[in-house]
N, C-alpha and C positions, 0 to 999 in steps of 0.2 A: 140349375146351371150357373156357372160363374157369370157375374154381371159384365157385359161387354161395354156398356155405356153407363156413365154416372147420371145422365139426365135423359128422361124419356121423350122429350120433345126436341125437334131439330132446331138448333139455334139459327137465327137469321130469317126464319119464316115469320113475317110480321102478322100473319093470321093467327098464330099461336098466342093466346093471352099470356102476358107476363114473360114473353121470351127475352125481352131486353134484360130483365133482372137476372134471368138464368145465364144469359150470355156473358154478363159482366161479373158473375160470381166466380168463385174459385173452382167450380166444378168443370170437369173436362172429360177427356176420353181415356180409356185404359189402353195400354199397349196392345192387348189382344184385339180390341176393336180396330185400332189403326192397322194392325197386320192383316186382319180380315179384309178391310177395305182395299188395301193395296194388292192383296192376292186377287180379289175380284176384278180390280182394275186391269191387272196384267192379263188375266184370262180374257177379259173383254177385248183388249187390243189384239190378242192372238186369234180371237174368233171372228171379229168383224172386219170388213173392208171399208175403212173410212173414206178412201178415195172414191169408191163406188157410191157411197152415201152422199158425197159432196154435191152430186148432181141433183139431189132431191131438195124440195123446199125445206126451210128451216124447221118448221113445226113437225113435218113428216120425219125428218132425220132424228129429231129428239124423241119422237114416239118410237121409232125403230130401235134406237139405242136403249131407251127405257125398257122396252120389251126384252131385249137381249140381256140387260143387267138383271131384270126380274127373274129370267130363266136361270141365270147363273146363281142367284141367291137361293132359288128353290133347290138347286143341285147341291148346295153346301150342306155338309153334315152338321155344322154348328147350328144348334137350335136358336131361332130368333122369333121374337114376338112380331105382330103385324106392324107395330110402331117402329120397331128396330129395323125391320125390312124396308119400310118406306124411307127411313132416315138414311140408311146406307145406300139405297138407290139414288136418292137426291144428291148425296155427297159425291158419288161416282160421276153423276151427270155434271156436277160442278167441276170435277177434274177434267172432263172431256171438253165441255163448252166454256167454262169460266176459269177463274183463278183459284180453284180448289178450296182450301180452308178459308180463304179470304172472302169468298162469296157472301157469307152471312154478314160480314162487316160492310161490304159494298152495298148490301141491300138496306142498310140502316141509314136513313137520311140524317140522323143526328150525329153521325161520325164524320169529323172533319179531317182527321189525319189517321193513317194506319202506319204503324212503325214496327217493322220486323227486325229485331235486334239479333236473335238467333232463331233457329227452327223451332225452339221450344219457348220463346219469349217474344210475345206479340202484344204491343200496346196500341191503344187508340186514344185520340183526343175527342172528347165530347164536352161541349159548353166551355171550352178553354181549359179543361182539366185532363190530365193523363190518367188512364186506367189500364191495368193489366187485364188481358183477356185469357180465357182457357184455350184459345185457338192455338193449334200446333201443326207444324209440318213433321213428316216422318223423320227427315234427316236433311243434311245440306244439299244432297242431290235433288230431293223433292223441291226444296225452295228454289234452287237454281233452275229447275225445269219451268217453274212458274214465271221466274224472271225472264227467261228466254222467250216464253210465250208472249209476254207483254211487249218486249222490245221488237220482236220479229213482226208484230202487227203493224208497226210504223216504219218498217224497213231499216231498223237499226240492229246493232249486234253488241254482244257483251261476251268477252273471253279474256284470257290472260293477257293478251296484247292490248286489249281495250277494256280494262276492268271497271270503268266508270261510264254510266250512260244515263241520259235524260230521255224520257219518252212520255207518252200520254195514253190514257185509256179512251175508248170510244165516247165515253160520256164527258170527256174533257179533263178528267182528273190528271194531275201531274205526277209523274213517277220518276223517282231517282233510285238507282241501284248501284251497289259497289260489291265486287266479288274479290276473292283472293287473287293476287297477293296483297292488294291494298287493304282489303278487309281482313283483319287479323284472325277473327274468331269464326269466320264463315260468311256467306253472303248476307248483305244488308239490303233492305228494301224499305223505301218510304213512299207513301202515296198521299198526296195532298188533294183532298176531294173538294168539290164545289157543289153547292146546292143545285137541285134540279131546276130551280128557277132563280135567276139572278136577282139579288136584293135591290130594291129601288131605294131612292133617297128617303122616302117616307117610311120604309121598313127600318132604316137605320135610326130615324128619329124615334120610332116606337121602341127600339131596342136600347134607347138612351145613349147611342153612340155620338150624337150631337143634338143640338136644339133646332127648332124650326127656323129660328133666325139665322143660325149658322148655315143651314141648308139653303135658305133663300139667297144668302150672300154667295155661296158657292155656285148655285144654279145661275145666278146673274153673271158671275165671272166666266162660266163656260159659254153662255150665250153671247157675251160681249167679247169673246175670243181672247181672253187673257191666257197666258202660258202658265200652266199649273204643274208643280212638281210635288208629288205625294211621297213623303218619307216615313220610315217606320222600320221596326225590327221584324224578324221572321215571325210570321203568324199574327201580325198586328192588324191585318185587314186591308193592306194596301190595294191588292187586286180587287177586292170586293168594292172598295170605295171608288177605284178607277172605273169599274163597270158601272157603278151607280151614277157617277158624274158624267160619263160618256153618253148616258141616255138623254141628256139635255142638249146634245148637239143636234141642230136642225136636220130634218130628214133630207133636205135638198143639198146637203154638202157631201162631198166625196171624202171618205175616211180611209187612210192607209194604216194598218196595224202591223207592228213588227215585234216578234216575240222569240224567245228561246224555245219554248214549248207552248203551242197555241192554247191559251186558256181563257182569253177574253171572250165575252159573249155579248157583242153589241147588238142592239135591237134594230138599228137602222138597216135599210135595204142596200145602200151603196157603200159597201165595205170591202176593201181589197186587203186580204190577209196574207202576210208573209211570215215564214218561220225559218230559223237557222237550220243548218245541216252539218252534222259532224263529218270528219274525214272518213273516207272509205278504207277498205282493208289495206290498200297501198299507202295510206296516210295522206292522201290528196283529196281535193274536191270539197273541202270544208267551206261553208258559207257562214260568215260571221255577221253579227248585228250591224257592225259599222258598214259593211257592204250593202246591207239591206236599207239602211238609212240613206246612204248616198243614192241608191237606186230609187228609193221612194220619191226623191225630189224630181225624178224624171217621169213620174206617173200622174202629174197634175193633181196633187192632193190639196184639199181644202184644210184638212187636219191630219197631223201625223201623231199616232199614239204608239209609244214604245213601252212594251210591258215592263221593262226594267233596264236602266242604264247601269252598267257594271264596269266599263273600261273606256277605251279610247273613243268609243262611239258617242260619248258625252259631248265631245267637241263638235261633231257633225250635227248632233241634235241642237246644240246651242246656236250654231250657224244657221240651221234651218229656221229656228225661232226668230232669228235676227234678220232673215231675208224674206219676209212676207208670209211665212207659214205660221202665223200666230194662231192661238187657240189650241196649241199642242198640249198633250198630256203625257206624263211619264212617271215612273216611280224610282226610288233609290233607297238602299238600306242605310238608315241613319237614325240616331236616337233623339236628335233635336234638329230644328231648322238650321241652326248655326253649324251643327255637325254635318248636315247635308251640304252646306256651302263648302266646307272643307273637303268632303268627299268629291264634289264636283271638280274642285281645283286639282286634286290628285289625279282624277280620271282624265281630265284634259291634258295634264302633264304626261300621261301614258301615251298620248297620241304623237309624241315627239315633234310637236309643232314649233319648237324653239320660241315659244311665247313667254314673255316676262310675266311675273305674277300679277303686275298691274293690268296688263292686257287681258289676262285670263279673267280677272275679276270684273273688268269692264264688260267682257263678253257675257258673263253670268248676270251681272246687274241689269244689263240692257235686254237680256233674253227672258229671264224668269220674272214673272210678276208676283207669284204667290207660292208659298210653301204651305202644305197641309200635313200636319204631323199626326200619324196614327200610332196608338200605343195599346198594348195588352197588359192588363193588370193582374194582380195575384189571384183574384177570384174568377179569372177567365174572361172577364168583360173586355171589350175593345171600344175605345173611345177616341175621338178627335181631340187632341190635347192642345194643339196650336193651329190657328189660322194666321199666318204671318206674311205681311207684305214686304216685298223688296223695294225699299225707298230709292236707293241709288248709291252713289259713291261719295264718301267724305275722305279726301286725300286718297290713301291706298286701301281703305276699309269699306266693305259693303255694309250699308246701313239697313237694318231690319226693324220693323215695328209690328208688335203683336196686335191683332184685331180682336181675336177671341182666344180664351185659354180655358183649359179644364184644370182645376186645382184640387188635388186629393186632400181631404181633411181627416181621414181616419179609416178604420175598419170596424164594421158593426160586429155584434156577437155572432152572427151567422157567417162571418167571414167575408161579407160583401163590402166592397170598397165604397166609401162615401166621399162626396166632394161636391163641387159646383162648377157649372159652366159660367164663365164671367166675361162679359164684354169689357175691354180695357178703357172704353170711353173715347177711343181715337177713331175718327172717321177716316177711312183709307183714302190715300191720294187718288186711287183709281175710281173713286166714287163718281166723279164728273164723267169719266169714260163710260161707266155703267149708265149714267143718266143720258148721255149722248146716244147710247144704243137703245134708248127707250125703256130701260130697266129702272124703275123708280122704287127705291127702298126707303122705308121710314128711318129717319135719323135716330129715332128712339131706340132702334134695335141695337145700337152701339153703346147702350147704357144698361143693358139687361143683365140679370143674374138669375140662374136657374139652379136650385139645390137638388142634389141627387142623394137620397138617403137609402 
């Protein structure tokens, strides 16, 4: 018989030995196999009553549908081996209960990003590197159906009048989709995944993202209620670092989080979470981050954490930091701490507050205590490259001083980036504030150098 599949094991099933290698090879499915799967899927939808099954318990529903699919497979005239039958049944179940062809990728904990460029071109990021996968959708309509399934779960919509959407999966993964007319070659889908367990500061040290001394300093800054802004590019690890640092907030404090798409996973008990909302079909009812920041001030917060400042909400965040809500944390897209300052100035200007540049800079210098710069390198590693203190104003310029730096020295034969974490020898001005909070750090830590080979 003609081969329906190029691989005998179902990709994505972690119980199959070596499935990762097969999944990320160039092997895939033949058009005959894809057509068979969709034929069976259509017959299943014609034969079963999904509404009637919805009243059953989850496991029972899956068992009922599995039995129905197995019966359809047996009725097919196309000869299939036992392995092929099991594989096609599992993939149809993925279409019914999950995200179809993407389920194997979602089951792999090493995949951090899933990027669907066309129905036949799907990439993933693993270990900071992009790999093309053999995963395919049948056509644009199939991909669009999966996108609609994702966004409908969180009460959002995507259509020609609203072709861009942000959403999240039940596990917290962040989803962005774009469809025609803005997506020229067909629907686009990007999924930013997060590990099942949030990384702790100690995990980042073990991954060489920073040194123990740097972590101790950041831990002390969080406990002493310094305002910290984490800057970095896309995929540099800003949210991971924000999650790690937030774990050092004392359990007895009330934390209010504000995000575009809820992805922070704080471990404390007393956390009030808020999320923005897009406009409805009539184009009204949108709730923006700025409104949520203003509302958060009425919720008696001890700490305010904004997932990312992007626009005029930066002004309200700075004012909150300046009016008793110290110990706040947020992130911003920028390549260096100095760039982050420029971004903040621009975003405050977007608030139409009629503030002069000197007043804006005074707001920033009095509100932000520390910049932490995260960067992703060519080998996929992510590291903290700057821990930079905001010293104050000198005339019209905000003065910064670096406390710790990561200096890249080269690239090894295996492609790994080499370098060193270096303390600049400067003891930060907030050192006495840490000491007054009972946080005693050895002054020798500001003289250390750690080589990364």
